[in-house]
N, C-alpha and C positions, 0 to 999 in steps of 0.2 A: 264492698261495704265500708272500706276505710274512708272513701270519699264521703259517703253518707254520714258516718259518725262525725267526721270533721265538720261537715255542713251543719249538723244538728247542734254541735257544741258552739259554733259561731253564732247560731241563732239565739241560743240561751243567753250568751254574753250581751248581744245587742238588746235583747228584751230587758235585761237587768239594767242596762244603762239608759233605758227609756228611749233608745234611738228609733226602734220600730214602732211606728205609730198606727200603721194600717196594713192590711193584707189584700191581695187581689182576690177576685171572686173565685178563681180556680183554686187558690190556696185554701179558701174558706170551705169550698165544697169537698176537696180531696184531701185535705190535711197536709201534713209535711210531705214533700216530694220523696218518693222511694223508687228504687230501681234494683232489681235482683236478676242475675244471670246464672243459669244452672251450671255452667262450667266456664273455666277460663282458657281451656285448651282443647282443641279437636285434632286428633292424630288421624291422618287420611292415608290410605294405601296408595301405592304408585299407580294402581289401575284407575284411581278416582272413584266416584260414586257419591252417595248421599250420607250426610250426618245431620244431627239435629242438636239444637240447644233451646232452652225455654227462657223467654223474657217475661218477667213479672213486675209490673209497674202501675202506678196510679196516675200516669201522665201519657199523652200521645208520644210516640217515639219514632226515630228514623235510624238508618244505618248508613255507614260509608265503609268501603274496603280499600285498604292500601296494601301494596305488594312489595316484598323484598326482592322478588325475582319474577320476571315475566309480567303478564297483565291479562286480566279478564279470564282467569281460569277458575274463579269462584263466582257462583251465582246464589242469591238468597231468595227464598220464597216463604213468607212475604219479606219485603225489605223495609216496610214501614208498618206501624200498627197503632191501635188505640190502647187505652188503659185496660188492665186485666192481665191474664196469663195467655201467652201466645207461644206456640211451637214454631221455630224457624228452621226450615230445611236448607242445609248448605250442600250445594252440588259442586263437585270438583271434577275438572277434566283430567284424563290420564296424564301422568308426568313422564316425559321421555328424556328428561335431563337430570340435573343434580337435585339434592334436597332443596325445598323451597318453602317459604312461609308467606302468609297473608294475615293482616290484622283487621278484624271486624270491629268497628266502633258503633256501639248502641247508645243513643243519646236522647234525653228529653230536652226541654228548654233550659234546664238548670243543672242537670247531672248526667254522667255518662259512665259506661263500663266497656271493657275490651274483651274480645275472644280471639285467641291466636290459633290460626290454622297451620298445622305443620304437615307437609306431604313428603313422603319418602321419595328417594331418587328412583327414576325409572331406568329402563334399558335404552341406551343410546343405539339407534338403528344404523346399520351399515347398508348403504344402498349400492346396487350395481346398475349399470346401463344395460340396455338390450344387447348391445354388442358384447359386453363382458359376459352376459349370461350365455349367449350363443357360443362364445369362445370356450366355455366349459365342456362343450361336446356332449355326446350321449352319456347318460348315467344319472346318478342321484346327487342332488345338491346337498352337501354335508354341512356347510357353514350356515350360520344364522344371518342371512342377508335378505334384503328387501329390494323391490324394484317398483318404480313408478313409470307408467306408460299410458298412453291414451288410446281409446278405441278408434281404430281406423276402419273396421268392418262396419257395415250399415245394416242393422237388424231390420229396418223398415224396407230397405231394398231387397232383403231376403236372399241375396245371392250367396248361399252357403249350403253345403250338403247336409248340415245338421244344426239344430238349435243349440247343440253343445259346443259348437265351434265359434271362436272369435279370433280376431287378429288385433294386436296392439303394437304401438310403436312410440319411441321417444324422439323420433326425427332422425336419429343417427343410425338406427337399425330397427328391426321389428321381429316379432316372434308370434307364431300361431299358438293358440291355447285350446286344447281339447279338455273340456270340463267333465267332471263326474256327472253333474246334472245340467239340465237346460240353463242357459245363461239368463240372469236377470236382464231387464230391459235397460240399456244404456244408450244415450245419444252419442252420435259420432263426436269425438273430441273429449268425452268424459274421461277424466284422469282416474286411473285405478292403481291401487297399491297391492302388491303381491308379496305375501310372506313365503319365501322360496325354500326355507329349510325343509328337507325331505322330499322336495318336488322331483319329478322324473323328467329328464330330457330324453326324447327318443324320436327317431325318424319314422314317418309314415309315408310309404311310397316315395321316400327321398326327402320329404319335407320335415325339417326340424321343428318340434313342437314341445310345449309343456304338456305332457301326456297324462290324462286322467287326473287333472289338477283339481284339488278340493275347492269347491265353490266358496266355502267359508273362509278360505285364506286369501280371497280376493275382495277388496272393499273399495268403494268409491270414496275419493277424497273430498268430493264436493266442488272440485275445481274443473274448469274446462280449458284444455290445452289443445288448440287446433294444430293438426299436423298437415302441413302443405305438401303436395306431391313433389317428389324429386324428379326434375326434368332430365330425362336420359334418352340415349339413342337405343335402337334395337340391339346393336352390338354390345352396349353396356348391359342391357337386360340379359342377354345370353351369357354374360360372364358369370351369372349366378350370384353376384355380389349384392343384389338388391332383394333377396328373398324375404318375403313377408313385410315389404315396405310399400307405402303408397307411392306410385310412380306415375309419370306422364311420359309415354313413349312417343317421340316425335316422328313425323314423316312416315306414317304407316297407313295401310289400307287393307281391307278384306281381299283375299285372293279372288281372282275372277271366277274360279270354279265354285266359290261359296256365296256368290252375290245373290243367288235366288233363295237362300236359306233364311230362317229366323234365328235370332240371337239365342233364344232359349225355347225348348219344347216342354210341354207339360208332362210327358211320359218318360223322359230320359234327360240326363245331363247332356249338355251340348258343347262341342268344341268347334270353334270357327278358326280356320287358318288365316294367319295374318302375314303380310310381307312388308318390308321396308323399302324405301327408295334406293337403298344401297345393297339390297339383295338378301338380307337376313330374314329368317322365318321363325315365327313362334305361334302360339295359339291364344285365342280368347276363350275363356271357360265360363260357362253359365250353368247354374244348377236349375233343376226343374221346379224349384221353389221360388225362384226370383220373381219380382213383381213385373218384369218385362217379358214374361213368357208370351210368345206369339208376335213379338216386335221384329220387323224385318231388319236384317243387318244393314248398317250404314253403307251407302253406295260410294262415298267419297273418301278422300285422304285427309290426314291431319294428325292430331294427337289423341292417343287412346290412354285414358287414365284407368287405374285399378290397382289391385294388390298383386304384386309379383309373387309367383308361386312356382312349384315344380311338382310333377307327377311322373314317377318312374323315369326320371331323366329328361322329360319334356318340359321346357320352360313355358309358363302360362302367365297371362294377365287376367285377373278376375275383376270385371267392373263392379263397383259397389251399387250403383243405381244408374238411371238413364243418362244423367248428366255426364257420366264418365265417358260415354261414347258419342255424346252430342257434338263433339268437335270434329268428327269425321265427315266434313261437308265440303272439303276442298276438291279441286280438280284432281282426278285420278292420274297417277303417273304410270309410265310404261314399266312393266315388270322388268327389273334388272336381272341380268344373268347372275344367278346366285351360286354360291359355293355348293358343289355337289360331290358327294362321295360315291364311289363305285362299290363293288362287292368286296368285302374284306375277306382275306384268305389266311388260313393257318398252314404254315409249312414247318416241317420238322417233327420229330418223334416226341410223344408224351408217354413215357414208359415207367411203370412202377419201379421204384428204387434206383432209378438212373437219372442223373442230372440232365435237365433238358436244355437245349439251345434252340428250341422252336421259336418261330417269329410269327407275328400277325402283321399283314401288310394291308393298308387301306389306300386305294387310289383316290385321287381327287381331281376335280376340274373347276374352272371358273373362279379360282382364288384370286384375290387382289394382292399383288406383290407388295410386300412390306406390312401387310395386315398381320396382327398377332393371332396365334391360335394356341389352344390348350385342350388336349384330349386326354382322357383317363380311362383306365380299364378296371372293371370290377370282376373278380373271379369267384365263381360259385359252382355248386354241383358236387356229386358224390366223389368225383375224382380231383377236387380242388385241394385236398389236404396236401401240404408240402410245397405247393406252388407258391411262388412269391408274387405279390401284387405288382404288376409292372409299373415302372416309374412313368409318371405322366409325361406325355409328349408335348413340349411347349417350344415356342419359337415364333418366327415370322415366315410367311410364305415367300420363297425366293423365286417362284415361278407360278404361272397360272395353273399348271397341271403337274402332278407328280405323285409321290407316294409318301405316306407316313408309316413308319415301321416301329412296332413294339417288339423288343427283345424279351422273350420269356426266360425265366430262371427259376431255380428251385429243384427239389427232388420229390416228385410225386410219391406219396406213401400208400395210396389206395387206388385200385383200378376202378374205372367207372367214367360216366359222362362228366364233362366239365364245360362250363358256359363262360364265355368272355363277353361282358357287356360294356360297350364303348359309348361314352357320352362326351360332350364338349362343344367346341366352337362349330356352329353351323349344323349341328345334329339335333333335329327336332324330335325324331323318334330314335331311341337308342339302337345302335348297330350291334347285332348279336352274332357271335361266332361260336359255333359248336365244335367240340373236340371230344376225344376219348382217351383216357389214360389206360393203356393196355398192360397186361401182366405178361411179360415175355416168358416167364417160367411156365405159364399155363397155356401159351399160345401154340397152336399147331399150324404148320405151314401147309397150305393147300397147293401152292405152286410158287415158283420164283424163276425169274429170267434175268440173266446177265448176258452181255453181248460182246462178241469178239470178232464178228464178221458180218457181212451182209446177210440178212436172214432169208430163209425160205419159209414161206407161209403155207400151212400152219406150222408153228414152231413149238416143240414140246418144252415143258418145264426143264430147266437146266439142273434142278435138284430132285429129279424124279425118284431117286432111290430113297429119299427121306420124306417125300410128300405124303400128307395125310389124305391123299386123293389118288384117283387113277385118271389117266387120259387128259392131264392138264395141258392146255395148248393155247398159244397166242395166235390170233388171226386178225383180219381187218373186216369191217362191217360198214355197209351203207354207201360204198364208193360207186359212183357212176362211171368214173374213169379209173382204171386200176392204177394204184400208186406205183411210183418208181422208188425202190428202196436203196439205201446206202448205209455206210458205216463210217464213223469217225473215231479213230483209235485214241486221240488225245483225251476224249471225254467218255470213251467206251459207250457211245450212244449209237443207236440205229435211227434212221430217219426215213420219212415217207412224204410225198407231195400229193398234189391234186385234192387238197382238203376243202371241205365245206360243211355247213351245218348238218348235224345228225350222223356224221361219219365218225368212226371210232376205232381205237385199238380194242379188240374183243378177246376176253380170256374166258375159258370154259373148263370145267373139271367135274368129276363125280366124287364127292367125299366118301371115304371108306366107311364112315359112320355118319348117321343122320345128324344134322345140325339142329339142336333143340331151339325152340322159341326162347328168346331172351339172350341168346349168344350174340357176341359181337364179331362181325367180319370186318376185316381191315385190308386196305390196299395202300402200299407205300411205293413211291416211285420218284425218280428225278426226271424233269422234262424242261425243255426250252425250245426256241426256234429261231428261224431267220426273221428279218423284219417284215417279210410278206407272208409269213406263216400265221396260223390262227393264234389268237390271244386268249380266247375264252373257252373253258372246258368245264365239265362236271364229271365226277366219278359216280357210277350207278351199279346197283346190284339187282339181279333177277333170279328167281327160282324156276322160271319157265321160258326165258328169252322173249317174253311178251310184255309182262307187267314189270316196270322198272322203278326202283326206289333210289332217290338221290342219296349219296353218301356224304353227309356233311355239306360244307359250303362250296360255292363255285370256286374254280381254280383259274388264276390269271398267270399266263406264261410271260416270261421276260426273254430278252435276247441273249442271255448268258446262263450258264449252268448254275442253278441255285446251290447255296452252301449246305442246305439241308433238304431232305425229301418232302414232297407233298404226301400227306397222310390223310386218308379219309376213312371213316368208319360208318357202319350201319348196324343197328340192333334189330335182330329178327323179331318180327311180331307173330310169325308162324314157323313151325318146323320146316326144314328143307331136307327131304329124304332122297332126292335124286340129283340130277345134274344141275349145277349152279353156274351163273354167268356174272362176270364183272366187265365193265367197259369204261374207257376214258373217252368221252364224247365231246366233239366240237359243238359249240352252241351258237356261234354267230359268224358273220362274215368280216368282223373287225380283225385286222392284223395286229401283230405286236407293234408295228411301226405306227399304228393309228389309222391306216388306210383300209383298203379292202384286201381280203386274202387273195393272193395270187396263186395260179396253178403250180408255179414252181416253188412256192414257199415250203421250206423243209421243217417239219415238226419232229422234234427229237425225243427219244425215250431211253431211259437207262435204269438198271437195278430195280426191277419190279418184284415185290414180295406181297403175296396174298395170304393172310392168316385168319384163323378163327380161334376165339377163346370164350 
């Protein structure tokens, strides 16, 4: 109003001096120019929003906005007007920085007024990358951090097991997101901002994800940031370093056995086995909801695109749409001899309250010398308490065939079953080794045999006076040619020859008390052989000498006495009230030396203990 008073005073002086001789038509019609603003200051919260002020004038008017900080964070509606009284709405964007001001100038042709907009400082956001988020591991995000990442899953392609699942990436890493509600529709490449405070990171079947993430804490920025696929080999894919990233795996094809299949079926999710020209294997996964249900698998070789994932240790690539597998049109390559693992075996005792020195041995063939490998073991089950997770086995293959050995450690604190799950290089389906932690204090010996001379069969238990059974005896079974027996004092072992498949050392006994269902029977022994003796055995249990149950994993003999015994267990599913049988049975014609078992091959046995608890 000060400007208006000054202007009116100046007009009076001019009139007095006779200088003003005429007025415009506008001045005649509307009188002296006037402009009133309802407020000179608007204080706006950091969150932004709407405020108003009133313009009251007898002239047409316009506005301009100038900023002390930033630009275009104030919008006016209306920004111009006619004479009379008008309410102007001021809309301010949220402030993520320091205090800021803007000045609104309201002007007619001759006079003007100002409104100052003052907005409080906002919160400065701290952003993390997808890689930094993943490095936090499983748990709750405690700090107030944000993340921006782009959609790499394709909702149109529909290759997902749930509408609540999406996958995002910033190009350097990716993360799967399991939402509380179905996801809004976003185009591939849409940039999303995540408010991560309080979010939970957890693994589902081995896949790290933002679990049960609140949809309201995920907003689109309005930007499109395309994420190009990372071009990798199958070996790099199997390293697990590309989980939840968009990848293009080169020089791969569908394995011959799956060429007659469809990529996806309508009644179940589908896994198609893939192979690389260098021998690695992985799988292509498609959900029953994908838009390419019923499409035949590609028949050629080339690059497969998709989102790298993992399911219970198995590495997968999930194509987003048809274009992701459209590149598999090249000439098929001959399947390479691929890294193959044999039957893993557990040797050594797992005994409650006793430090273990047991080992897990995994034989392998068709390895490429100097290629790196990394295998790890997860320990689970009722008997896992007190056992230490084995150190990962890493290195490079020094030979095409050999063994990878895990040394177990720790002191089991609970009796029960224990499961060792092995994953890593070249393992498409996890290798599972089963064992049992026994409680020696509660174990009853059914029979035991130590050797000091050439045996006469059948041979009674050497601890008969303390056995919890009667008539415990060792004999041979299934031989077409009677074996020749011998004894080696240096290792206190007996040996026999003329071995072949289904021939066995046979142990029988009648427990003094019935063995209840749920009890665990165990056989522990040392064994090895000459280079032409059998390599492959299993331990089995029977309550009728007819129906046999395998006790744990297969057994692989070596050419030297092991440092710890082979131990195999079986949990009875029905009570055994009469005579029971145990056997150590040859299962193949393969010799320890890798050839065929010879009639003179000597298979050796020592220190047999059979217990129940």
